Each structure stands twice: as structure tokens, then as C-alpha cells.
C-alpha positions as CSV (number, residue, x, y, z in Angstrom):
1,M,0.0,0.0,0.0
2,A,2.8,2.4,0.8
3,S,4.3,1.8,-2.6
4,S,1.0,2.5,-4.3
5,L,0.7,5.8,-2.3
6,S,4.3,6.8,-3.2
7,S,3.6,6.1,-6.9
8,T,0.3,8.2,-6.8
9,N,2.2,11.1,-5.1
10,T,4.9,11.0,-7.7
11,N,2.4,11.0,-10.6
12,F,0.5,13.8,-9.0
13,E,3.7,15.9,-8.6
14,H,4.6,15.2,-12.3
15,F,1.0,16.2,-13.4
16,G,1.2,19.5,-11.4
17,H,4.6,20.3,-12.7
18,K,3.5,19.6,-16.3
19,V,0.4,21.7,-16.1
20,Y,2.3,24.7,-14.5
21,S,5.0,24.5,-17.1
22,T,2.5,24.5,-20.0
23,V,0.3,27.3,-18.5
24,S,3.3,29.4,-17.6
25,Q,4.9,29.1,-21.1
26,N,1.7,30.4,-22.7
27,N,1.5,33.4,-20.3
28,N,4.9,35.1,-20.5
29,N,5.6,37.6,-17.8
30,Q,2.2,37.2,-16.2
31,N,1.3,35.8,-12.8
32,V,-0.1,32.2,-12.9
33,F,-2.6,30.9,-10.3
34,L,-3.9,27.4,-10.6
35,S,-4.7,24.4,-8.5
36,P,-3.4,21.1,-9.8
37,A,-5.5,19.2,-7.3
38,S,-8.7,20.9,-8.6
39,I,-7.6,20.1,-12.3
40,A,-6.8,16.5,-11.4
41,L,-10.2,16.0,-9.6
42,A,-12.1,17.5,-12.6
43,M,-10.3,15.2,-15.1
44,A,-11.0,12.2,-12.7
45,M,-14.7,13.0,-12.8
46,C,-14.6,13.2,-16.5
47,T,-13.0,9.9,-16.9
48,V,-16.2,8.3,-15.2
49,G,-18.2,9.1,-18.2
50,A,-15.6,8.8,-21.0
51,R,-15.5,5.8,-23.2
52,K,-13.1,4.3,-25.9
53,E,-11.0,6.8,-27.7
54,T,-11.8,9.7,-25.4
55,L,-10.9,7.7,-22.3
56,D,-7.6,6.6,-24.0
57,Q,-6.7,10.2,-24.7
58,M,-7.4,11.3,-21.2
């Protein structure tokens, strides 16, 4: 179980860093405010209703 939590934490950190990097590149010299946790939660809720190709892309 500890290994699973560690893996989840690592994946979440990677996701947050990638989202921030993408958003900050597109907003040069501007403040960036976002919540990786909220974005991840919204994406998780969307996967519940996604099927086939859409689910694979998510």
C-alpha cells in the first residue's frame, strides 16, 4: 500500500509540474494561479463518463 501511495504522489507531482509549465509558457511575464488538485479532480470525474478513444486520450 505504501508503494502505491508513493507512486500516486509521484504521478500527482509530475502532473502538477507539467500543467504549471504548460500554462506558464503560454502566459509570458504574467502571474499564474492554478490548482493542480482541482484540475486532477475534474479530470478524474470526466473519466467516469468517458469511453473508448476519449478515455484513452485522457
